N, C-alpha and C positions, 0 to 999 in steps of 0.2 A: 255504570250500567252493566258491565260484564259481571260484576259481583251479584247484582240482582238477577240477571239472566241465568246464572248457574242453577238456581233452584226453581225457576219459573217454567213449569211444564206445559203451560198453554201455548208457548212459542213453538213454531216449527222451524223457524230460522231467526237469526239475529244479525244485525249489522252494527259494527263498531266503526265510528268515524273519528280518526285521530285519538285512539284510546290512550289514556295515561293512567298508570297504577300509582296514584298519588302517595300512598304510604311507602311503597318501595322507592319511588322517586325521591321522597324526602329523606328516607333512611340512607340511600346511596350518596346523598349530598352532604351528609354530616362530615365535617372535616376530620374528625378524629373520634376515637372511643371516648376520650375525656369530654369532648364537646357534647357528644351524644348523651353521656351520663349526666352532664350538667343540665342539659335540656330536660331530661326526665326528672331530675331533682327539682328544678324550677317549677315544672308542672305539678309535681306532688306538693310542693310548698304552697303554690297558689290554691290548689284544691283544699288543703287543710285550712288555709286562711279563709276561703269562701265558706266552707262548712261552719267556721266559727264566726261568720257574720260579715266578713270583709266584702266590699263591693267587687263584683265580677270584673276582672281585668281582661280587656280584649286586645287583640293584635290584628293587623291587616294580613289577610291571606295573599293578597296581591297588592303591592304598594299603591296607594291612592294617587300618587303623582309620579310622573316620569322621572323626576330628579331623584326620588327615593329608589326607584327601580334600578337606576344606573349604579347604585352602590353594590348591586349583586352581579357584577360583571361575569363572574364564573358560574353563575346559577341561572342557566337558561330557563329552567322550569318556572322560577319566580318571575323572570322577565316576561315570558310568554303569558303567564297568568295575568300580569298587569295589562299587557297589550290586548289580550283577548277578552278578559272578564271584568276589567275596571274601566269601561268606557265603550269600546266598540260593540261588544255583545253583552253588556251588563244587564242583568234582569232587574226590573224596577224595584223588586222586593229584596234584592240582595244587599246586604250590608258590606260584603267583602271582608268580613271579620270572623275570627274564631276566638272562643274563650281560651286564655292562656292555660287554664287548668285542663283543657281538652286536648292539648297538643300531643300528649302521650298516646292518646287513642288514635290520632292520625298516624303517628309514627309506627304503631303496631299493626295497623290495618294493612291487609294484603288482598286486593280485589281478585287476584288470580289464584288464591289459595283453593285447592281442590278442584280446579277446572279440569285437570286431566282425569280425575276420578268420577266427576258427576256431570260433565257437560253432555247434553243430549240432543242438541239441534245444530243445524248448519250454521256456520259462522262466516259472514262476509265482512272482511276487514279492510278498511281504507286508511291510508296515512298520507301525509305530505312529506316529501323528501327533505324539506328545510325545517320541519318541526322537530321538537325534542322527542316526539312520540314514536318514531320508527322502531326502536328496540322494544318498546312496550307492545306495539302492534305485532311484531315478529314473535314475541313470547306468547301472545294470545293464540296466534295461529298454531304454534308448536304445541301448546297445551291442549288445544281442541283436537289435535290429531287428524284422523280421517274425516272428521266432521267439518274441518276448515276448508274453505275454498281458497284459491290463491289470494295472497295479499296484494291489494292494488296500491301502488306507491305513485302518487301524483307528483311527477318531477317538477321541482321549482316551487311547490306549494308549501305554505306554512300551515295554515288551518284551512279546511275545505268549505266552511259555511259562509265565507265571504272572500273577496279578493284581497290579498295582502301583498304589500310591496316589501315587507320586512325580510 
């Protein structure tokens, strides 16, 4: 939503609740330059195959089952995506999937790009101290500069739209 709000001039204020910059989060969690390059190569190869008629290959954006999520012990972003968006707060129309050929677009996306240059309305930012989001929330406040209100950090909270014991 921060990405959309950057250029939306009908807003006078904007509130971000546990914001996550997914592209940056996924880039930061690539284990190595080689892995990052291999991921981009795989996405390019899938794109070429699909353009030539191959069936679109999809992958889970948040693991469909908790057992799969436990494979990502070092990757809180993926674990929280499973907890929050594949069950508890899953939208009935969500497939929880992304085309493998589109993963490169997620990796290059930066929701906070140009915020410091074009942000034009008050920003009210809320995060949970137990979430993976506080660094993203802090960055949004920093980039919004004088237009940012104080960051509200709810102590002991994971996500703020439901009570979580995680």
